Backbone as a chain_set.jsonl record, in Angstrom:
{"seq": "MATNLIKSDPNVLMGKPVVDGTRIPVDLILEKLAAGETVEQIIQAHPRLTEEAVRAALAFAAQAIKADVVYPVEEAVQ", "coords": {"N": [[-61.599, 2.675, -34.503], [-61.109, 5.948, -33.084], [-59.804, 5.711, -30.415], [-57.855, 7.495, -29.04], [-58.927, 9.781, -28.615], [-59.811, 10.131, -26.41], [-58.271, 11.469, -22.993], [-56.63, 11.776, -20.196], [-55.575, 13.688, -17.727], [-53.922, 15.215, -15.511], [-54.519, 17.782, -14.716], [-56.463, 18.526, -15.515], [-60.354, 18.525, -14.799], [-58.839, 17.162, -12.553], [-57.761, 14.816, -13.36], [-59.671, 13.343, -14.828], [-60.932, 11.087, -17.438], [-61.49, 12.732, -20.333], [-62.933, 13.875, -23.418], [-60.691, 14.748, -25.745], [-59.002, 18.021, -26.077], [-61.225, 19.309, -24.68], [-63.53, 19.792, -21.474], [-65.308, 18.074, -21.097], [-66.338, 15.06, -19.719], [-65.819, 11.761, -19.995], [-67.66, 10.271, -17.849], [-69.885, 11.745, -18.277], [-70.943, 11.999, -20.86], [-71.729, 8.889, -21.388], [-73.565, 8.851, -19.273], [-75.285, 10.868, -19.742], [-75.853, 8.882, -22.331], [-77.244, 6.894, -21.021], [-79.683, 7.968, -19.741], [-81.104, 8.091, -21.6], [-81.014, 10.069, -23.763], [-79.908, 10.643, -26.759], [-77.285, 10.231, -29.444], [-77.163, 12.562, -31.032], [-78.615, 14.71, -29.619], [-76.58, 14.749, -27.816], [-74.675, 16.013, -28.914], [-75.687, 18.042, -29.722], [-76.0, 19.399, -27.201], [-73.679, 20.035, -26.415], [-71.616, 21.409, -28.274], [-68.997, 21.213, -29.202], [-68.517, 18.18, -28.98], [-68.205, 15.438, -31.211], [-69.85, 12.97, -33.178], [-68.167, 10.539, -33.271], [-66.299, 10.996, -31.09], [-68.337, 10.426, -28.993], [-68.182, 7.917, -29.096], [-65.821, 7.234, -28.887], [-66.01, 7.684, -26.468], [-67.389, 5.442, -25.385], [-66.152, 2.932, -26.443], [-63.862, 3.286, -24.904], [-65.101, 3.336, -22.328], [-65.632, 0.652, -22.222], [-63.053, -0.931, -22.445], [-62.114, -0.284, -19.934], [-63.878, -1.62, -18.479], [-63.372, -4.168, -19.074], [-61.212, -4.657, -17.44], [-58.886, -6.395, -14.982], [-60.682, -6.236, -12.565], [-63.03, -6.702, -10.057], [-66.293, -6.01, -9.613], [-68.073, -5.697, -7.784], [-71.978, -6.326, -7.21], [-74.508, -4.724, -5.28], [-77.896, -6.553, -4.535], [-81.01, -4.88, -4.575], [-82.559, -3.901, -1.65], [-85.715, -4.775, -1.173]], "CA": [[-61.86, 3.689, -33.251], [-60.236, 6.598, -32.247], [-59.683, 5.756, -28.765], [-57.139, 8.327, -28.877], [-59.846, 11.181, -28.638], [-60.022, 10.005, -24.905], [-57.343, 12.036, -22.551], [-56.779, 12.467, -18.988], [-54.84, 15.255, -17.652], [-54.408, 15.868, -13.674], [-54.548, 19.63, -14.597], [-57.964, 18.657, -16.604], [-61.192, 18.118, -13.836], [-58.228, 16.321, -11.475], [-57.317, 13.584, -14.226], [-61.265, 12.26, -15.428], [-61.088, 10.706, -18.765], [-62.36, 13.66, -21.11], [-62.837, 14.562, -24.569], [-59.21, 15.431, -25.95], [-59.389, 19.374, -26.409], [-62.646, 19.848, -24.257], [-63.565, 19.693, -20.134], [-66.041, 17.24, -21.293], [-66.0, 13.818, -19.017], [-66.748, 10.502, -20.608], [-69.02, 9.725, -17.605], [-71.154, 12.502, -18.595], [-71.601, 10.902, -22.046], [-72.5, 7.798, -20.54], [-74.996, 9.097, -18.294], [-76.751, 11.154, -20.692], [-76.885, 7.799, -22.703], [-77.864, 6.117, -20.382], [-80.65, 8.24, -19.667], [-81.976, 7.922, -22.903], [-80.304, 10.805, -24.629], [-79.568, 10.515, -28.475], [-75.813, 11.153, -29.463], [-77.831, 13.65, -31.601], [-79.231, 15.115, -28.555], [-75.614, 15.014, -26.644], [-73.785, 16.662, -29.507], [-76.72, 19.325, -30.014], [-76.401, 20.284, -26.323], [-72.527, 19.998, -26.489], [-71.147, 21.261, -29.702], [-67.659, 20.372, -29.642], [-68.43, 17.183, -29.278], [-68.218, 14.969, -32.632], [-70.204, 10.666, -33.276], [-66.82, 9.989, -33.297], [-66.224, 11.362, -29.744], [-69.031, 9.597, -28.341], [-68.208, 6.738, -29.92], [-64.566, 6.78, -28.127], [-65.782, 7.396, -24.854], [-68.256, 4.281, -25.35], [-65.132, 2.322, -26.669], [-63.022, 3.869, -23.752], [-65.949, 2.752, -21.083], [-65.985, -0.979, -22.499], [-62.134, -1.326, -22.294], [-61.746, 0.126, -18.518], [-64.991, -2.89, -17.456], [-62.541, -5.358, -19.287], [-59.608, -5.121, -16.622], [-59.109, -7.483, -14.317], [-61.184, -6.191, -11.417], [-64.372, -7.179, -9.909], [-67.143, -4.873, -9.426], [-69.431, -6.075, -6.767], [-73.278, -5.703, -7.53], [-75.547, -5.412, -4.691], [-79.099, -6.456, -5.098], [-81.653, -3.934, -4.115], [-83.639, -4.78, -0.457], [-86.668, -4.742, -1.195]], "C": [[-60.504, 4.485, -32.74], [-60.23, 6.656, -30.753], [-58.722, 7.118, -28.16], [-57.486, 9.586, -28.534], [-59.851, 11.075, -26.842], [-58.635, 10.331, -24.437], [-57.163, 11.918, -21.08], [-55.757, 12.596, -18.286], [-54.929, 15.258, -16.117], [-54.724, 17.011, -13.567], [-55.852, 20.014, -15.092], [-59.122, 17.937, -15.227], [-60.238, 16.881, -12.974], [-58.191, 14.552, -12.347], [-58.597, 12.466, -14.885], [-60.99, 12.168, -16.578], [-62.119, 11.771, -19.186], [-61.901, 13.237, -22.705], [-61.394, 15.07, -24.815], [-59.77, 16.91, -26.598], [-60.698, 19.948, -25.764], [-62.4, 19.38, -22.813], [-64.824, 18.159, -20.335], [-65.76, 15.374, -20.802], [-66.848, 13.113, -19.468], [-67.5, 10.032, -19.505], [-69.909, 10.661, -17.822], [-71.878, 11.995, -19.572], [-72.459, 9.788, -21.978], [-73.62, 7.978, -19.598], [-75.947, 9.886, -18.855], [-77.172, 9.952, -21.807], [-77.59, 6.939, -22.122], [-79.232, 6.74, -19.92], [-81.64, 8.535, -20.415], [-81.166, 8.787, -23.792], [-79.834, 10.467, -26.29], [-77.726, 10.888, -28.637], [-76.117, 12.238, -30.338], [-77.858, 14.828, -30.721], [-77.607, 15.958, -27.818], [-74.798, 15.924, -27.461], [-74.566, 18.223, -29.368], [-76.367, 20.442, -28.429], [-74.476, 20.394, -26.122], [-71.651, 19.906, -27.993], [-69.895, 20.727, -30.116], [-67.613, 19.187, -29.704], [-68.831, 16.404, -30.723], [-69.13, 13.324, -32.101], [-68.696, 10.341, -32.747], [-66.089, 10.346, -31.831], [-66.907, 10.792, -29.006], [-68.879, 8.546, -28.47], [-66.632, 6.15, -28.937], [-64.817, 6.905, -26.737], [-66.844, 5.688, -24.441], [-67.105, 3.253, -25.118], [-64.202, 2.517, -25.337], [-63.521, 3.292, -22.041], [-65.507, 1.352, -20.918], [-64.509, -1.358, -22.158], [-62.008, -1.219, -20.62], [-62.829, -1.276, -17.696], [-64.123, -3.653, -17.78], [-61.398, -5.561, -17.914], [-60.177, -5.646, -15.631], [-59.527, -6.82, -13.011], [-62.042, -6.477, -11.013], [-64.915, -5.966, -8.926], [-68.472, -5.341, -8.713], [-71.034, -5.59, -7.114], [-74.211, -5.864, -6.611], [-76.995, -5.321, -5.175], [-80.027, -4.899, -4.341], [-82.597, -4.399, -2.944], [-84.868, -3.936, -0.993], [-87.827, -4.243, 0.122]], "O": [[-59.436, 4.091, -32.272], [-60.63, 7.594, -30.064], [-58.879, 7.62, -27.047], [-56.669, 10.443, -28.197], [-59.9, 12.104, -26.169], [-57.704, 9.811, -25.051], [-58.332, 12.093, -20.735], [-54.972, 11.656, -18.166], [-56.029, 15.304, -15.566], [-55.192, 17.455, -12.518], [-56.351, 21.137, -15.17], [-58.745, 16.892, -14.695], [-60.765, 15.793, -12.737], [-58.546, 13.465, -11.891], [-58.512, 11.296, -15.26], [-60.706, 13.257, -17.077], [-63.249, 11.86, -18.706], [-60.943, 12.569, -23.091], [-60.952, 15.863, -23.983], [-60.702, 16.993, -27.398], [-61.22, 20.955, -26.244], [-61.393, 18.707, -22.593], [-64.924, 17.346, -19.416], [-65.088, 14.603, -21.487], [-68.065, 13.288, -19.538], [-68.28, 9.174, -19.92], [-71.025, 10.293, -17.454], [-73.042, 11.603, -19.482], [-73.617, 9.708, -22.386], [-74.456, 7.122, -19.31], [-77.155, 9.782, -18.645], [-78.329, 9.847, -22.216], [-78.484, 6.277, -22.649], [-80.054, 5.858, -19.674], [-82.722, 9.053, -20.141], [-80.563, 8.172, -24.672], [-79.092, 9.485, -26.28], [-77.122, 11.72, -27.96], [-75.169, 13.017, -30.437], [-77.22, 15.844, -30.999], [-77.452, 17.125, -27.458], [-74.129, 16.718, -26.799], [-74.045, 19.27, -28.983], [-76.416, 21.671, -28.387], [-74.27, 21.278, -25.291], [-71.212, 18.935, -28.61], [-69.688, 19.994, -31.083], [-66.732, 18.742, -30.44], [-69.817, 16.839, -31.32], [-69.048, 12.756, -31.012], [-68.459, 9.843, -31.647], [-65.087, 9.655, -31.646], [-66.275, 10.417, -28.018], [-69.654, 7.899, -27.765], [-66.436, 5.028, -28.471], [-64.093, 6.402, -25.878], [-66.86, 5.08, -23.371], [-66.935, 2.728, -24.018], [-63.903, 1.442, -24.819], [-62.853, 2.988, -21.054], [-65.105, 0.866, -19.861], [-64.549, -2.33, -21.403], [-61.771, -2.293, -20.067], [-62.568, -1.77, -16.599], [-63.7, -4.196, -16.759], [-60.91, -6.646, -17.596], [-61.355, -5.596, -15.279], [-58.606, -6.825, -12.194], [-62.53, -6.915, -12.055], [-64.406, -5.307, -8.019], [-69.63, -5.298, -9.127], [-71.207, -4.382, -7.275], [-74.907, -6.875, -6.705], [-77.408, -4.445, -5.935], [-79.451, -4.051, -3.659], [-83.42, -5.27, -3.223], [-84.922, -2.719, -1.174], [-89.04, -4.262, -0.084]]}, "num_chains": 1, "name": "protein.A"}
């Protein structure tokens, strides 16, 4: 997996992780996938992306979640 496709540069989108060579942030890719868009739809909307770049964004997110940080999740109030 080419996780080196994800870069973070303080001069690009204030350092948000983006696909290398673009201003497409990892969080945008994740939001689109979570909303039900397919990889093909995302690539069609952002032609500079590749399937490999989308998968690298997922791998980057998975690694970030594995960090030793606890993310408390609040239950929705009914």
